[in-house]
N, C-alpha and C positions, 0 to 999 in steps of 0.2 A: 747687159743686166750688171755683170760683174763691176764695169766701171762706176755705174751709178751707185751701186752698193758702196764702194769704196769712197766716193765723194760723199755720200750721205754720213758715212761713218767720221771721216775727216770733218766735215762740216759739224757734226755733233761734238767731236773731241774740241774743235777751236770754240765752238759755243760754250761748253763747259769751261775751258780754260778762260775766256774772257769774264765769265760769271765769277768764276773764282778770283781773279784780278779785282774785279769791281767789288767783291764782298770783302775782299782784304783791305782794299782802299777805304771803303766805308767803315769797317770796324776801326781801322787805324785812325780815322779822323774822330770817330765815335769816342774812342777812349782817350784821344788828347783833349775834347770838349769836356769830357766827364773829370779828367785830371785837373785841368785849368779851373774848373767850376769848384770842385772839392778844395783846390788849393787857395782860391779866392775866399772862399766859406772859412778855411782854417784860419787865414791872415784876419778876416773880420772878427771871428770869435776871439783870436788873441787879442787883438787891440781892444775888443770890449771888456774882456776879462782883466787886461792891464788898467784900463780905466777904472773899472769897479774897484781893484785892488788899491788904486792910488786914491780914491774917493774914500776908501775905508781907512787908509793911513792918515789922510787928511783930517777925518773926523776924529781919529784917536788924537791927533795932536791938539 
């Protein structure tokens, strides 16, 4: 009975450990994906604003 209890505790501890590892990897890739998306969105917005500024200067000339 004692050995079964210890193996069950060890199995639960290993399960929680692997669950935390998978959660960490998932959050890591999730934040990288969000960071790349926002970075591309920022680059696109900057290009659009530069284009509009260039258009305004061209119309002033």
